[in-house]
C-alpha positions, 0 to 999 in steps of 0.5 A: 580353251579356257574362257574368262569373264574377266582378263586383266593384263598387268598387275598395276592399278589394273588390280585395284578393284579385282577383289571388289569385282569377286565380292560383287560377282563370286562366280566370275572367272578372272585371269591376271596376266603380267610378263614382268615382275608383278606390282606394276611399273610404279613399284617395280621400276618407277616412282617408288624405287626412284623416290627411295633414291631421291630421299637420300639425294634430299638429305644431302642437299639439306645437309650442304646448306646447314652451314647457313644456319650456323651448323658446322656439318660435313659429309664424309662419305656417301655409300652408294651401293648402300643406297642402291642395295636398300632400294632394291631390297625394299622393292624386292620384298614387296614384289615377293609378297605381290608375287606370292598373294597373286600365285596362291590367290583362289579369286584368279588364274595368274599367268607371269607371261607374255600375252597377245591378242590373236583375235578379238577377245582371244589371247595367246599366252605361251602355248595356251590360248584363252577367251574372255568376255571382258578385258582390262588393258593396264599394259603400262609403258617403256622407255623411249630410245631415240634413234641415234647412231652408235647408241646401241653399240655404246650402250646406255642406262634407262629409267628401268635398268639404272635401278641396277647400277651398284657403282656411282659413275664418276660422270653421266650424261642425261639425254633428255631434259624432262621430268626423268632427267631432272629427278635423276640429275638430282639423284647422281649429282647429289651422290657426287657424279658430274652430271650433264643434261642434254635437252632437245627443247629450248626450255629445261622441263619444258612442260612446266610454266616458263618461269618455273623452268627457268628458275629450276635450271638457274638453281639445279645448274649449281649442282649440274651442267644443263644444256638445251637446244641440243640435238644428239647426233652420234655416241661413241667410245674413245680409246679410254672407254669413255662415251663421247656424245656428239650434239649440235646446237638446234639453232646455230648448227655448232657441234658440241662434244661431251665425254661421260663414263655413263649415259642415261637415256631419259626422252620419255616413254612409249606404248607396249602395244607392239607386244600385245597387238590390240590390232588383232583383237579389233582394238584401235591404236593412235599414230603413237601406239597408245590404245584409244578409248572413249570418255568412259575409257572403253576401246573401240571393242565393247567391254575392252577397257584401257587405263594407265599408261596404256591409253597414254593420257597422263603417264602417273600412277595416281591417274591410273588409280583414278582410272581404274576407278572409272573403269570399275564403275562403268565395266562392272556396276554399269554406271556411265561415268565420264573421265575427268581430267580437269585437275591432273596434278604431278610433282617433279622430285628434284632439288628444288621440288616442283608441282603443278595442277590444272591450267597454265597461264597461256592456256587459261588466256587462250580459253578465258581471255587475258582480261578475265584471268587473275594470277596469284603470287607469293614468294616462300620468303615473304612468309615467316617460315620461308624466311627462317628456312632462308629460301630465295626466289621459290613461289607459288603461282595461282591461276583464276577465272576472274569473273567467278573466282574459280581456281584454274590452275596452280604452280609451285617451285620450292621445298615441299611443293607436292605437299603444298599443292594439295589443299589447291587440288582438292579444292578444284575437285568440288563444284565451285573450285573457289578459294574461300575455304583457304582464304577464310580457313585458318592457316597455322602460323608460321607454317610454310602452308601460309604462302599458298593462303597468301598467294590467294590474297596477291591477285594481279592481272597477267601483265603485272605478274610478268612485271614482277617476274622481270625483277626476279630476272625471269 
């Protein structure tokens, strides 16, 4: 039986500091295990391939509004197969390069097989059993598939399998109303599909602030049909081979029937622990199957650490990268660094783009009291660049603690939201987390970044802010 000093499950963020570990401890014996294509979910079937698709979609939407500026342009053809082929070619090249590096590396043994715990610190890989002194569990996640009558028989796509599509469906129904639905709804509608989003929640993209959800739905409804508060009951095929979705309104119980050529299930992601069997290794999981960790990202078993999607905290690649550093500090360098999630950012690369970090308004009021919360607000169109871009209603929302001027959160909807929010994110990681570097620093005029600066000069109580939203119909 082979014995290793470190066993790494997953070739995504789990690999971030393997070379550093070998430099620190040259005699360490390391095993790297991944049942899938190497590179991790983000590269192989997540954020990177999806963004390779979403950029052409962004170009389509940009070209469509060119007429506002006196530019007579027409999209004569969209080569969907070419767009998909470009994405797959680029991803395949990266995967091949990583596979070659893993297979030929003298620093560790690479196993491209399923691994499962059989007892504490012991795993089975194919017909082989190995033991480890330390484990990094970065096993990723998988699409959650709801229990809908007829779904398996009718067939469906997920965020994993949609990347293999080569022909554009004439129409597509997306079951789910969250981030994945918003992004793929944007992609397929810009490519020319008739898109219907079927959300269970009363709000579209319900994890965002209510006014951002409302504005996103209002704008994106120009390109697709967005339905909310619907429970899908059954899926079947009609005589023409079309897929028929039967749902009911969660409030009234009224039945709704929809037909589409294809179905994409985008109802979230779940853990891979049914494959890993952490319970056999004495590793505790929560009621949903995510691996439980403490503030240092260590599991219930000493020297076994779980990060990235495996612990179910935040299913974002940037969080997994951050957590991998924390685990390196704690597991290897013995520094006892607590994980800090006070300012976890994310972006939705839809049209319009959405970005968020920190507390939402309701959370801030519950924690600090309404009288101690200020809202900063500025619309893109109230800046020179926003006016030049002819954008309407998009905005920056800030949440500050009144007594300290500390930034508690920020939420942006509009062009380049994921870029604009970054200077706020950076400030939230310094001890004071105040806005002075933004308000005192020069912002290039007339750059779009001025909308962030001016939001800090437009602070108001929550009650006044909602009065302003009322005039916007939000």
